[in-house]
All heavy atoms as an XYZ file, in Angstrom:
748
protein
N      16.129     21.286      2.584
C      16.776     20.408      1.628
C      15.715     19.831      0.698
O      14.661     19.399      1.118
C      17.503     19.292      2.366
C      18.202     18.337      1.451
S      19.168     17.163      2.445
C      19.509     15.972      1.214
N      16.014     19.803     -0.574
C      15.085     19.304     -1.572
C      14.999     17.786     -1.522
O      15.987     17.093     -1.282
C      15.564     19.753     -2.956
O      14.757     19.178     -3.946
N      13.809     17.261     -1.752
C      13.616     15.810     -1.805
C      13.779     15.258     -3.213
O      13.602     14.072     -3.419
C      12.199     15.460     -1.305
C      12.031     15.673      0.180
O      13.031     15.732      0.891
O      10.876     15.773      0.623
N      14.067     16.112     -4.184
C      14.125     15.675     -5.573
C      15.173     14.587     -5.782
O      16.131     14.467     -5.032
C      14.410     16.862     -6.490
C      13.277     17.867     -6.462
O      12.170     17.548     -6.061
N      13.567     19.084     -6.855
N      14.971     13.791     -6.823
C      15.867     12.674     -7.136
C      16.457     12.891     -8.517
O      15.743     13.180     -9.480
C      15.088     11.337     -7.114
C      15.981     10.176     -7.495
C      14.459     11.117     -5.748
N      17.798     12.740     -8.601
C      18.472     12.860     -9.896
C      18.570     11.472    -10.500
O      18.936     10.505     -9.828
C      19.862     13.471     -9.721
C      20.521     13.815    -11.028
C      21.784     14.645    -10.829
O      22.142     14.992     -9.712
N      22.438     14.979    -11.917
N      18.249     11.361    -11.812
C      18.228     10.065    -12.472
C      19.602      9.401    -12.410
O      19.722      8.252    -12.029
C      17.757     10.193    -13.939
C      17.870      8.864    -14.656
C      16.324     10.681    -13.971
N      20.633     10.106    -12.769
C      21.979      9.552    -12.725
C      22.799     10.431    -11.797
O      23.388     11.422    -12.214
C      22.595      9.490    -14.121
C      23.934      8.763    -14.130
O      24.479      8.452    -13.079
N      24.458      8.499    -15.312
N      22.867     10.055    -10.539
C      23.532     10.880     -9.531
C      25.045     10.947     -9.726
O      25.702     11.780     -9.122
C      23.211     10.352     -8.144
N      25.618     10.087    -10.576
C      27.068     10.082    -10.798
C      27.512     11.179    -11.746
O      28.696     11.455    -11.875
C      27.506      8.724    -11.316
C      27.277      7.625    -10.300
C      27.737      6.311    -10.816
N      27.398      5.266     -9.839
C      27.530      3.994    -10.054
N      27.997      3.567    -11.210
N      27.202      3.134     -9.129
N      26.562     11.780    -12.435
C      26.912     12.864    -13.355
C      26.192     14.124    -12.913
O      25.271     14.082    -12.101
C      26.495     12.527    -14.804
O      25.071     12.472    -14.859
C      27.084     11.209    -15.258
N      26.586     15.237    -13.449
C      25.933     16.499    -13.100
C      24.836     16.855    -14.086
O      24.136     17.833    -13.892
C      26.971     17.642    -13.074
O      27.602     17.726    -14.359
C      27.997     17.398    -11.996
N      24.689     16.062    -15.154
C      23.693     16.408    -16.169
C      22.498     15.455    -16.198
O      21.725     15.443    -17.134
C      24.341     16.462    -17.553
C      24.982     15.146    -17.953
O      25.095     14.245    -17.112
O      25.365     15.022    -19.134
N      22.321     14.633    -15.163
C      21.175     13.732    -15.116
C      19.899     14.493    -14.828
O      19.888     15.482    -14.093
N      18.792     14.050    -15.417
C      17.496     14.695    -15.206
C      17.098     14.588    -13.737
O      17.423     13.618    -13.055
C      16.434     14.039    -16.081
N      16.392     15.594    -13.252
C      15.940     15.614    -11.856
C      14.422     15.475    -11.826
O      13.712     16.173    -12.543
C      16.379     16.919    -11.162
C      17.915     16.984    -11.120
C      15.799     17.001     -9.761
C      18.451     18.271    -10.553
N      13.953     14.549    -11.007
C      12.521     14.314    -10.865
C      12.072     14.765     -9.473
O      12.770     14.552     -8.485
C      12.191     12.825    -11.054
C      12.308     12.371    -12.473
C      13.527     11.931    -12.967
C      11.212     12.403    -13.312
C      13.641     11.517    -14.289
C      11.313     11.997    -14.622
C      12.541     11.553    -15.124
N      10.870     15.356     -9.411
C      10.314     15.800     -8.137
C       9.888     14.581     -7.330
O       9.325     13.628     -7.862
C       9.123     16.713     -8.367
N      10.185     14.622     -6.037
C       9.812     13.521     -5.153
C       9.560     14.079     -3.765
O       9.948     15.199     -3.447
C      10.921     12.476     -5.117
N       8.906     13.265     -2.943
C       8.672     13.614     -1.554
C       9.189     12.447     -0.722
O       8.733     11.314     -0.881
C       7.180     13.840     -1.310
C       6.871     14.323      0.091
O       7.804     14.776      0.789
O       5.701     14.265      0.490
N      10.150     12.707      0.146
C      10.710     11.651      0.977
C       9.898     11.536      2.259
O       9.749     12.486      3.010
C      12.170     11.931      1.318
C      12.785     10.815      2.130
C      14.220     11.100      2.541
O      14.730     12.201      2.266
O      14.812     10.211      3.159
N       9.350     10.347      2.492
C       8.562     10.075      3.691
C       9.120      8.802      4.311
O       9.042      7.732      3.711
C       7.066      9.897      3.359
C       6.528     11.130      2.663
C       6.267      9.584      4.619
C       5.125     10.975      2.110
N       9.677      8.926      5.485
C      10.220      7.767      6.190
C      11.297      7.037      5.404
O      11.354      5.807      5.438
N      12.136      7.767      4.700
C      13.226      7.159      3.946
C      12.821      6.608      2.595
O      13.650      6.044      1.880
N      11.554      6.763      2.215
C      11.079      6.284      0.916
C      10.715      7.491      0.065
O      10.044      8.412      0.537
C       9.846      5.359      1.086
C       9.296      4.927     -0.264
C      10.198      4.157      1.946
N      11.145      7.478     -1.200
C      10.828      8.576     -2.111
C       9.553      8.256     -2.885
O       9.456      7.229     -3.547
C      11.977      8.807     -3.102
C      13.170      9.466     -2.448
C      14.191      8.710     -1.900
C      13.249     10.846     -2.369
C      15.277      9.316     -1.291
C      14.327     11.460     -1.759
C      15.339     10.688     -1.220
O      16.398     11.305     -0.621
N       8.574      9.145     -2.773
C       7.324      9.019     -3.512
C       7.352     10.047     -4.632
O       7.567     11.236     -4.387
C       6.122      9.283     -2.591
C       5.984      8.225     -1.516
C       6.666      8.331     -0.308
C       5.178      7.117     -1.733
C       6.552      7.351      0.664
C       5.058      6.136     -0.757
C       5.746      6.255      0.441
O       5.632      5.285      1.402
N       7.129      9.620     -5.881
C       7.212     10.589     -6.989
C       6.067     11.595     -6.940
O       4.943     11.259     -6.597
C       7.107      9.712     -8.237
C       6.450      8.463     -7.787
C       6.813      8.282     -6.342
N       6.405     12.831     -7.250
C       5.378     13.865     -7.390
C       5.003     13.893     -8.875
O       5.865     13.901     -9.725
C       5.923     15.225     -6.964
C       6.225     15.313     -5.488
C       6.696     16.727     -5.158
N       7.119     16.854     -3.790
C       6.336     17.264     -2.800
N       5.092     17.586     -3.038
N       6.792     17.356     -1.579
N       3.709     13.912     -9.132
C       3.260     13.895    -10.520
C       2.240     14.996    -10.757
O       1.631     15.519     -9.832
C       2.603     12.539    -10.876
O       1.513     12.316     -9.988
C       3.586     11.402    -10.755
N       2.075     15.335    -12.026
C       1.039     16.280    -12.435
C       0.009     15.489    -13.226
O       0.355     14.607    -14.002
C       1.635     17.384    -13.319
C       2.531     18.338    -12.538
C       3.055     19.432    -13.427
C       2.026     20.509    -13.536
N       2.510     21.708    -14.231
N      -1.246     15.793    -13.028
C      -2.316     15.112    -13.749
C      -2.574     15.855    -15.053
O      -2.723     17.075    -15.070
C      -3.601     15.054    -12.891
C      -4.736     14.411    -13.661
C      -3.331     14.312    -11.598
N      -2.615     15.097    -16.144
C      -2.869     15.655    -17.467
C      -4.204     15.108    -17.957
O      -4.505     13.932    -17.798
C      -1.739     15.278    -18.453
C      -2.050     15.764    -19.856
C      -0.419     15.835    -17.973
N      -5.019     15.991    -18.540
C      -6.331     15.608    -19.057
C      -6.191     15.172    -20.513
O      -5.402     15.718    -21.264
C      -7.307     16.799    -18.962
C      -7.463     17.230    -17.507
C      -8.657     16.461    -19.564
C      -8.273     18.489    -17.337
N      -7.023     14.222    -20.898
C      -7.072     13.833    -22.307
C      -7.239     12.341    -22.461
O      -6.847     11.550    -21.604
N      -7.804     11.959    -23.590
C      -7.955     10.550    -23.913
C      -6.584      9.974    -24.233
O      -5.596     10.701    -24.368
C      -8.899     10.391    -25.111
N      -6.507      8.654    -24.359
C      -5.250      7.983    -24.665
C      -4.614      8.596    -25.914
O      -5.257      8.745    -26.942
C      -5.514      6.491    -24.879
C      -4.228      5.692    -25.020
O      -3.189      6.136    -24.476
O      -4.258      4.623    -25.645
N      -3.369      8.996    -25.801
C      -2.636      9.560    -26.936
C      -2.836     11.046    -27.139
O      -2.339     11.609    -28.115
N      -3.575     11.703    -26.235
C      -3.781     13.153    -26.372
C      -3.411     13.857    -25.073
O      -3.391     13.252    -24.011
C      -5.252     13.499    -26.702
O      -6.081     13.087    -25.614
C      -5.722     12.823    -27.971
N      -3.119     15.142    -25.175
C      -2.805     15.957    -24.005
C      -3.655     17.210    -24.086
O      -3.391     18.088    -24.897
C      -1.317     16.313    -23.985
C      -0.943     17.181    -22.799
O      -1.799     17.694    -22.079
N       0.346     17.357    -22.602
N      -4.688     17.265    -23.243
C      -5.569     18.435    -23.224
C      -5.181     19.414    -22.118
O      -5.970     20.265    -21.737
C      -7.030     17.998    -23.057
C      -7.554     17.268    -24.287
O      -7.038     17.509    -25.390
O      -8.486     16.460    -24.143
N      -3.970     19.281    -21.597
C      -3.451     20.243    -20.628
C      -3.416     19.727    -19.208
O      -4.100     18.776    -18.846
N      -2.572     20.371    -18.403
C      -2.453     20.039    -16.994
C      -3.719     20.442    -16.250
O      -4.365     21.424    -16.591
C      -1.277     20.785    -16.357
C       0.072     20.354    -16.912
O       0.153     19.241    -17.451
O       1.027     21.132    -16.785
N      -4.063     19.690    -15.222
C      -5.190     20.038    -14.370
C      -4.814     21.284    -13.566
O      -3.743     21.364    -12.984
C      -5.545     18.878    -13.412
C      -6.594     19.307    -12.397
C      -6.035     17.680    -14.201
N      -5.696     22.268    -13.581
C      -5.479     23.511    -12.844
C      -6.836     24.139    -12.570
O      -7.871     23.619    -12.992
C      -4.607     24.477    -13.663
O      -5.323     24.930    -14.798
N      -6.838     25.275    -11.895
C      -8.111     25.941    -11.640
C      -8.733     26.427    -12.952
O      -9.950     26.497    -13.072
C      -7.934     27.107    -10.667
O      -7.011     28.038    -11.188
N      -7.903     26.731    -13.932
C      -8.412     27.163    -15.238
C      -8.792     25.977    -16.122
O      -9.544     26.125    -17.074
C      -7.362     28.023    -15.944
N      -8.271     24.784    -15.830
C      -8.532     23.571    -16.609
C      -8.820     22.434    -15.622
O      -8.004     21.543    -15.435
C      -7.307     23.250    -17.487
C      -7.586     22.173    -18.501
O      -8.722     21.960    -18.911
N      -6.543     21.479    -18.916
N      -9.998     22.467    -14.969
C     -10.278     21.505    -13.899
C     -10.446     20.077    -14.411
O     -10.763     19.847    -15.575
C     -11.575     22.020    -13.284
C     -12.215     22.821    -14.352
C     -11.099     23.387    -15.189
N     -10.247     19.137    -13.501
C     -10.416     17.728    -13.817
C     -11.890     17.461    -14.123
O     -12.758     17.756    -13.305
C      -9.983     16.884    -12.608
C      -9.979     15.380    -12.781
C      -8.919     14.962    -13.790
C      -9.715     14.697    -11.450
N     -12.192     16.928    -15.310
C     -13.607     16.670    -15.631
C     -14.135     15.494    -14.802
O     -13.448     14.498    -14.613
C     -13.578     16.327    -17.120
C     -12.192     15.876    -17.391
C     -11.296     16.560    -16.401
N     -15.356     15.653    -14.306
C     -15.997     14.618    -13.495
C     -17.365     14.354    -14.085
O     -18.099     15.283    -14.406
C     -16.138     15.085    -12.025
C     -16.847     14.036    -11.195
C     -14.780     15.411    -11.444
N     -17.713     13.084    -14.234
C     -19.042     12.759    -14.743
C     -19.700     11.782    -13.791
O     -19.041     11.166    -12.961
C     -18.944     12.152    -16.152
O     -18.251     10.925    -16.097
N     -20.994     11.662    -13.906
C     -21.735     10.760    -13.037
C     -22.622     11.536    -12.093
O     -22.677     12.762    -12.103
N     -23.310     10.806    -11.255
C     -24.216     11.409    -10.290
C     -23.492     11.546     -8.962
O     -22.881     10.605     -8.481
C     -25.457     10.519    -10.102
O     -26.070     10.336    -11.370
C     -26.441     11.165     -9.151
N     -23.559     12.709     -8.398
C     -22.946     12.945     -7.106
C     -23.751     13.986     -6.361
O     -24.513     14.737     -6.937
C     -21.476     13.375     -7.240
C     -21.279     14.613     -8.081
C     -21.189     15.862     -7.493
C     -21.174     14.527     -9.461
C     -21.011     17.004     -8.255
C     -20.994     15.666    -10.227
C     -20.910     16.909     -9.627
N     -23.578     14.024     -5.051
C     -24.305     14.957     -4.215
C     -23.753     16.352     -4.414
O     -22.552     16.556     -4.486
C     -24.187     14.547     -2.760
C     -24.934     15.431     -1.831
C     -26.265     15.388     -1.571
C     -24.418     16.505     -1.056
N     -26.609     16.361     -0.674
C     -25.483     17.071     -0.347
C     -23.168     17.060     -0.904
C     -25.333     18.143      0.503
C     -23.018     18.134     -0.050
C     -24.103     18.659      0.643
N     -24.633     17.331     -4.492
C     -24.213     18.720     -4.644
C     -24.657     19.513     -3.431
O     -25.800     19.419     -3.004
C     -24.817     19.340     -5.906
C     -24.310     18.695     -7.177
C     -24.962     19.302     -8.406
O     -26.009     19.901     -8.314
N     -24.327     19.140     -9.537
N     -23.757     20.314     -2.898
C     -24.058     21.120     -1.717
C     -25.099     22.191     -2.009
O     -25.665     22.770     -1.099
C     -22.777     21.762     -1.187
N     -25.365     22.446     -3.288
C     -26.333     23.483     -3.636
C     -27.771     23.023     -3.421
O     -28.681     23.830     -3.479
C     -26.162     23.913     -5.106
O     -26.293     22.760     -5.940
C     -24.800     24.550     -5.329
N     -27.968     21.728     -3.180
C     -29.310     21.211     -2.943
C     -29.617     21.305     -1.450
O     -29.029     20.582     -0.656
C     -29.421     19.750     -3.398
C     -29.174     19.545     -4.871
C     -30.222     20.215     -5.728
O     -31.388     20.271     -5.373
N     -29.816     20.750     -6.865
N     -30.525     22.197     -1.027
C     -30.804     22.321      0.399
C     -31.522     21.072      0.925
O     -32.318     20.462      0.236
C     -31.721     23.541      0.475
C     -32.335     23.650     -0.875
C     -31.319     23.101     -1.847
N     -31.201     20.706      2.138
C     -31.827     19.561      2.791
C     -32.526     20.068      4.043
O     -31.919     20.723      4.883
C     -30.778     18.492      3.168
C     -31.434     17.355      3.934
C     -30.078     17.977      1.935
N     -33.826     19.775      4.135
C     -34.597     20.172      5.302
C     -34.533     19.051      6.331
O     -34.723     17.882      5.994
C     -36.047     20.427      4.898
O     -36.854     20.521      6.046
N     -34.278     19.401      7.570
C     -34.234     18.396      8.617
C     -35.586     17.698      8.762
O     -35.650     16.518      9.071
C     -33.814     19.030      9.945
C     -33.544     18.069     11.081
C     -32.483     17.049     10.691
C     -33.115     18.814     12.311
N     -36.648     18.417      8.476
C     -37.992     17.828      8.576
C     -38.196     16.731      7.530
O     -39.024     15.846      7.704
C     -39.046     18.912      8.409
N     -37.414     16.767      6.425
C     -37.581     15.769      5.367
C     -36.776     14.497      5.627
O     -36.921     13.519      4.914
C     -37.168     16.360      4.015
O     -35.765     16.587      3.991
N     -35.926     14.510      6.653
C     -35.113     13.336      6.954
C     -35.916     12.405      7.862
O     -36.358     12.807      8.931
C     -33.795     13.760      7.659
C     -32.967     12.533      8.027
C     -33.004     14.703      6.784
N     -36.125     11.160      7.441
C     -36.927     10.250      8.260
C     -36.169      9.835      9.519
O     -34.951      9.689      9.514
C     -37.160      9.052      7.341
C     -36.024      9.081      6.383
C     -35.661     10.532      6.205
N     -36.928      9.637     10.609
C     -36.337      9.160     11.852
C     -36.154      7.654     11.780
O     -36.949      6.950     11.166
C     -37.246      9.491     13.035
C     -37.347     10.958     13.429
C     -38.419     11.137     14.490
C     -36.014     11.461     13.932
N     -35.121      7.132     12.410
C     -34.961      5.678     12.450
C     -36.064      5.037     13.301
O     -36.653      5.700     14.158
C     -33.587      5.477     13.074
C     -33.213      6.767     13.697
C     -34.030      7.834     13.052
N     -36.321      3.779     13.069
C     -37.340      3.055     13.827
C     -37.019      3.107     15.312
O     -35.889      2.855     15.716
C     -37.395      1.584     13.364
O     -37.664      1.566     11.968
C     -38.483      0.815     14.097
N     -38.015      3.473     16.115
C     -37.852      3.526     17.564
C     -37.219      4.811     18.076
O     -36.926      4.925     19.261
N     -37.005      5.781     17.207
C     -36.389      7.037     17.645
C     -37.350      7.827     18.525
O     -38.566      7.760     18.362
C     -35.996      7.872     16.430
N     -36.794      8.574     19.459
C     -37.609      9.398     20.355
C     -38.187     10.579     19.584
O     -37.530     11.177     18.744
C     -36.759      9.896     21.510
N     -39.427     10.892     19.852
C     -40.080     12.065     19.261
C     -40.517     12.977     20.396
O     -40.417     12.619     21.576
C     -41.315     11.639     18.440
O     -42.261     11.038     19.339
C     -40.955     10.660     17.326
N     -41.050     14.148     20.066
C     -41.532     15.069     21.101
C     -42.604     14.406     21.962
O     -42.637     14.580     23.169
C     -42.072     16.354     20.466
C     -40.990     17.264     19.916
C     -40.057     17.803     20.997
O     -40.509     18.071     22.126
O     -38.863     17.936     20.710
N     -43.460     13.606     21.334
C     -44.543     12.951     22.073
C     -43.983     11.929     23.060
O     -44.399     11.890     24.226
C     -45.507     12.272     21.108
N     -43.047     11.086     22.624
C     -42.499     10.075     23.534
C     -41.640     10.720     24.606
O     -41.609     10.258     25.741
C     -41.681      9.011     22.776
O     -40.618      9.655     22.067
C     -42.537      8.228     21.808
N     -40.948     11.810     24.273
C     -40.143     12.504     25.283
C     -41.019     13.166     26.330
O     -40.662     13.228     27.505
C     -39.219     13.524     24.617
C     -38.086     12.931     23.767
C     -37.315     14.032     23.079
C     -37.159     12.068     24.599
N     -42.210     13.651     25.931
C     -43.144     14.243     26.896
C     -43.614     13.180     27.886
O     -43.753     13.442     29.087
C     -44.334     14.873     26.172
N     -43.871     11.953     27.385
C     -44.264     10.856     28.268
C     -43.152     10.529     29.261
O     -43.406     10.293     30.447
C     -44.607      9.599     27.457
C     -45.874      9.767     26.621
O     -46.652     10.709     26.905
O     -46.074      8.962     25.688
N     -41.930     10.526     28.786
C     -40.781     10.245     29.654
C     -40.656     11.337     30.705
O     -40.422     11.062     31.883
C     -39.481     10.120     28.824
C     -38.259     10.070     29.724
C     -39.538      8.904     27.919
N     -40.839     12.598     30.299
C     -40.739     13.716     31.240
C     -41.776     13.568     32.363
O     -41.467     13.756     33.540
C     -40.933     15.044     30.516
C     -40.854     16.245     31.423
C     -41.073     17.532     30.652
C     -41.080     18.727     31.610
N     -41.417     19.964     30.939
N     -42.998     13.208     31.984
C     -44.056     13.025     32.986
C     -43.678     11.914     33.961
O     -43.837     12.057     35.183
C     -45.395     12.701     32.297
O     -45.729     13.780     31.421
C     -46.512     12.482     33.300
N     -43.157     10.812     33.430
C     -42.766      9.692     34.292
C     -41.655     10.100     35.252
O     -41.678      9.757     36.433
C     -42.303      8.510     33.439
O     -43.369      8.047     32.636
N     -40.689     10.839     34.759
C     -39.579     11.290     35.607
C     -40.087     12.246     36.681
O     -39.653     12.187     37.836
C     -38.461     11.939     34.754
C     -37.420     12.632     35.627
C     -37.804     10.898     33.864
N     -41.033     13.103     36.327
C     -41.597     14.020     37.316
C     -42.335     13.257     38.416
O     -42.256     13.614     39.596
C     -42.526     15.035     36.645
C     -41.771     16.066     35.834
C     -42.693     16.942     34.995
O     -43.790     16.545     34.639
N     -42.215     18.145     34.683
N     -43.039     12.190     38.033
C     -43.746     11.375     39.028
C     -42.751     10.709     39.984
O     -42.976     10.664     41.193
C     -44.611     10.321     38.343
C     -45.869     10.839     37.629
C     -46.521      9.723     36.832
C     -46.829     11.438     38.638
N     -41.653     10.206     39.435
C     -40.630      9.586     40.281
C     -40.008     10.627     41.203
O     -39.794     10.384     42.393
C     -39.556      8.900     39.407
C     -40.175      7.704     38.674
C     -38.354      8.459     40.245
C     -39.304      7.122     37.596
N     -39.745     11.807     40.660
C     -39.179     12.890     41.471
C     -40.121     13.259     42.618
O     -39.686     13.471     43.739
C     -38.891     14.107     40.589
C     -38.276     15.257     41.375
O     -37.223     15.026     42.012
O     -38.839     16.357     41.360
N     -41.418     13.313     42.315
C     -42.402     13.618     43.360
C     -42.399     12.542     44.438
O     -42.519     12.846     45.626
C     -43.804     13.751     42.768
C     -43.957     15.005     41.928
O     -43.127     15.913     42.003
N     -44.995     15.045     41.114
N     -42.262     11.285     44.030
C     -42.262     10.182     44.996
C     -41.050     10.273     45.911
O     -41.145     10.071     47.118
C     -42.270      8.849     44.265
N     -39.896     10.587     45.322
C     -38.665     10.676     46.103
C     -38.716     11.863     47.061
O     -38.307     11.776     48.214
C     -37.431     10.772     45.167
C     -36.169     11.089     45.949
C     -37.274      9.488     44.366
N     -39.270     12.974     46.595
C     -39.322     14.159     47.441
C     -40.523     14.157     48.369
O     -40.624     14.997     49.259
C     -39.356     15.430     46.574
O     -40.570     15.480     45.840
N     -41.475     13.235     48.156
C     -42.661     13.148     49.012
C     -43.690     14.215     48.730
O     -44.539     14.507     49.564
N     -43.653     14.788     47.547
C     -44.569     15.887     47.227
C     -45.798     15.366     46.512
O     -45.823     15.238     45.292
C     -43.855     16.918     46.362
N     -46.856     15.069     47.243
C     -48.155     14.733     46.666
C     -48.178     13.496     45.807
O     -48.866     13.465     44.797
N     -47.474     12.467     46.136
C     -47.441     11.256     45.335
C     -48.400     10.229     45.907
O     -48.493     10.049     47.116
C     -46.014     10.687     45.358
C     -45.876      9.387     44.641
C     -45.715      9.349     43.282
C     -45.909      8.187     45.348
C     -45.576      8.146     42.633
C     -45.761      6.974     44.690
C     -45.605      6.958     43.324
N     -49.158      9.582     45.007
C     -49.927      8.434     45.458
C     -49.780      7.321     44.433
O     -49.483      7.557     43.271
C     -51.394      8.798     45.740
C     -52.162      9.138     44.499
O     -52.195      8.348     43.560
N     -52.816     10.291     44.475
N     -50.023      6.110     44.846
C     -49.737      4.925     44.034
C     -50.528      4.887     42.735
O     -50.094      4.305     41.764
C     -49.945      3.652     44.866
C     -49.244      2.444     44.229
C     -51.402      3.345     45.061
C     -47.752      2.527     44.258
N     -51.664      5.530     42.648
C     -52.483      5.488     41.436
C     -51.821      6.257     40.297
O     -52.142      6.039     39.141
C     -53.877      6.062     41.696
O     -53.757      7.393     42.162
C     -54.646      5.210     42.696
N     -50.892      7.144     40.595
C     -50.238      7.913     39.536
C     -49.248      7.063     38.730
O     -48.836      7.450     37.664
C     -49.497      9.110     40.134
C     -50.446     10.206     40.616
C     -49.686     11.330     41.282
O     -48.911     11.084     42.186
N     -49.940     12.544     40.834
N     -48.854      5.908     39.242
C     -47.927      5.056     38.505
C     -48.544      4.474     37.248
O     -47.849      4.167     36.308
C     -47.409      3.927     39.411
C     -46.434      4.344     40.490
C     -46.069      3.146     41.344
C     -45.203      4.983     39.878
N     -49.849      4.305     37.215
C     -50.500      3.733     36.056
C     -50.380      4.711     34.910
O     -50.309      4.392     33.787
C     -51.953      3.435     36.359
């Protein structure tokens, strides 16, 4: 069933407007037209795209992960290696494999 709305539903010759019914409310469907006030430079389409100006991010600019700065206090390979060593020492202590108290320092 069409969601369109007829301007004068009491007659058969009333203009029909496109609409989308969502939850009992009709939302008008519209087409975007390009042009300055008082002009019509055509409907927006793939052949006549909406003009955009300003600075924006472009996917064509490659971003290297190495160029992204780490947040303050972020783990690095060096700090993770220190953590790994500490965990190995704890594991050795729990398993009783060659652990002595001087290794905690």
